[in-house]
C-alpha positions, 0 to 999 in steps of 0.5 A: 754423225760426223764430228766437226773439225777443231777450231783454232781456239780448240787447238790452242787449248789442247796445246796449253793442256799438254804444256801444263801436264809436261810442266807438272811432270817435270816439277814432280820429277825435280822434287823426287830428285831433290828428295833423293839427293837429300836422303843420300846426303843425310845417309852418308853423313850419319856415320860422321857423328861422334869422335872425329879425331881419326882420318876423315878421308880414307886411304883410297876410294870406295866401291863395292865388290865383297860377297856377303854372308848371313842375313839382312840387318843393321850391322855397323860398318865404315862409310864409303870414302868419296876421296880419290886414290893415291894418284892425287887428282880430283875425282867423282868417285862417289858415283861408284856408290850406287843404290845396289852398293848401299843394299850390300853395305848398310850405312854405318855409325862409328862405335863410341869408345865406351863400356857396355854390359855383357849380354847373357851367356849363349852357352854353358860351361858349367851349371850348379846342380840341386843338392842330391841328398841320396849321395850326401854323407857327413863329410862330403856330398853333392850340391856344395854348401846348400847340400849340407857342406856349410862352409866346406869348399867344393869342386864341381858341386862336390863339397868336402869338409876336410882340411887337407885337399888334393886336386888331380886333374886331367890335362890330356889332349881331349881336354883342349879348348873350352873344356880345360878353360872351364876346369881351370875356372872352377879350380880357381874358384875352389882354390880361392874359396879355401880359408887359411886354415886349410891346405891344398895341392894340385897335380895334372896328368896326361900320360904321366903326372905334372905336379905342382912345385913344391910337392907338398900340401901348402897352406891356403894363404893368399900368396900360395893361392895366387902362385898356384893359380898362376901356375895353373894358367901355364898348363897345356893339354897334351897326351893320353889319360893315365892318372895312376902316377898322379894319384900316387903323388896325391895319396902320398901327401896323406890328404883328407880328400882327393878330387879326381877329374877326367873326361875319358876312359882308363883301364879298370885296373886303375880302380884296383891300384887306387884301392890298394894304395889307399889302405883302409879307405883313409883318404876320401876320393871323389870322382868327376866325369867331365863332359863325357860319361864313357869313363863313368863305370870306373870313376863311380867304382873308385868313388864308392870303394874309397868313401867318396862321391861320383858326379857327372858334369855335362858339356851343355844344358841338354847333358849330352856326353861329349863327342867334343874330343872328336872336334879339332882345335881350330874352327873356320867359317865358310869361305867368303871374300877371304879363305883363311882355311886355305892358308891353314891347309897349306901349313901342314897336318898340325893346322887341321880345322873344322869348317862351320857356318856363321849362323852355327855360332849362335849355339854352344856346340860349334865352340866346344873344344875350340881353341882358335876361331877364324871368321872369314871376311863377309857381311854378317848382317843381322847374324852379328848381333845373334852370335855376339854373346857366344863370341864374347864369352868364347874369348872371355874364357880364353879362346882366340878370335881371328877376323878379317875385313868385313868380319869387323861387323862381328867385332863391333857387336861382340866388343863394342867401343874397342875399334872404330871403323871409317871409310872404305878402301880400294884395291891397292898395295900399301908399304906398311910399318911393322910395329910389333917387335916380335913380328919385326924379328920375322919380316923386318920393320916394313912390309907390303900388304895387298888389298885385292878387293874394293870396299875394305874396312879402314880402322879410324881409331882404337881404344887404348887397350888395343895393340897395333901390330902393323900400320900405314901412316896413321892407319892401323892395318892389323890390331889385337886386344885381350878380353878376359883370358882370351885374345882377338886379332883383326886384319883389314886385308884378306889373308889368301891375297898375300902371295909374295914371299914377305907377305907369306911370312907375315901371313904365317905369323898372323895365323900362328899368333892366335894359335899360340896365344894361350902358350904366350899367355902362359909363358907371361904368367910364368915370368910374372909369377917369378917377378919377371917382366915379359919384354919380347915375344917371338912366335915361330915354327920348326921342321922335323930335325930342324933348328931355328935362327939364333934369336938375339937379345941385347942385355944391359949392364946389371940386367937379369934375363930369362928365356921361356920356350913354350909349345902346345902340341906333344913334341920334344924341343931343345933350347940353347942359350949363349952369352955374349962371349959365345959360351953356352950358358944353358942347353937342355931338351924336354918333351914337356913345355915349357923350357926356362933359363934365367941369367941373374946379373947377365953379362951385357951384350947380345945373348942368343937363343936357338931352338932345335926339334928333337922329336916333333910329329910334323913340320911347321911345329909351332912354338913361342919364345918369351924373353923376360927381364928383371 
């Protein structure tokens, strides 16, 4: 049956229906658009709470452009900046902030400047053991006081009731990094536990002895303990493992007991020499194999033949013997938007490094033996929270951390409340002020810094403990701070992007600063132990057979001036100091760091200090010169 043609009224009804549907669809789309814009505004505004004393508009416009690394997650970062760049005209740059950009860069909430409680330790430096009754004796044993020692002091769980104690400690090259830090920490704990009725002495060794001054047992007064531990912090690792001369010094003081610690092997003849020197076993000699059981046979023999106790201290909870010594002192995360490794590689054989994955930092092994950790720019995402406890403890125990740009997300998790980030910046070159006096010696008071990619993190403000090294107007660009015994450096820019002559000088200095942080801290401790105040710190490198520029310090009338030259690798340096009249006031060389010279009632005027390389293993040999006053 054929359908009748539609009437005029039917056609009008159909048109009305279509119009109604179109209106409904348009209304729905409008509602969705309003909802989307509302959510976008709320999301953009979520970072604006809290402290707003810092800059509200960034240096330049925002955008995407960084490669991320790691998992997804809510690591805090800066908000994208809607303000146009230095051209000064209005712009709708906010359009660059696409949904894709939002997925790459999670919205941020600026950190509050407050203290937070530490998370649990992510790796173990040292864990006390349960008492071992089989190895205990009347005067000494394993397990500390709970092992039968009562109030007896202990060192790595070996307790001894003697009143005159000597510590002979390995400082060879394989002890570098967290190993020597952990030993110094335990040594400090043991020394502090001594009551005033006891006496103590400390001697380190590598290829030869490094004895504490004066060379005699000292009463365990608070003043003596403080001076000794300040000296301990200045000790650097270097050389081989030859303990015999250090043991002769300790045995010559006729102590009740000696604690001998080593992380390596030495000749079996050492045990025979020690037995001959320690006639009739008068001095108890306890031995400790630290993180490496390869020297256990000789160390156990020394303890057994001299009335002592042998103890192995594992390097991690699963008690694996070391392998740590094979690792290099520097670790660098895989390249992302930055490539610090390429910079280190160009500085010569003294700056070799191991590459690690960011996710590996959640475990203990990658940080064992590490002195400096470089984290390249890249979005850590959810990994930042996972690795934060290990990063924090690494720095707390004396390690140095260097982060660039988006690695600031790791800093926010590991050290909350120290640095607050704000908007993103766009590619540009900024003419920055050099605030750091030591850096001014190298590159002057101003330097141009290149930002090669968009969306770099701008620092809004910092806590009072943070030191600003470079700034653009009110904006910190390079900052540093201390945590525990370690140090942190953060740069907003990418290191491999600095290519001009001035930028390369800046870059070398920034890489050297974390490398030499422990040496600088040791020099400062040396000065403070003698009641001097560090006032200037200059970090540099020297080539084989070369000499430095003269470093000048302007002394005031009646001022006392001290120069301390420190280095961390095996090599011989010479320091020459001239007074304002040009007379040589000090000239000496040494293969052992540091070299020191103090001028009481220094002649007012310019004092100059020059450094020469007498015998160094490679070019770009790093050093730090500290000037202290009194």
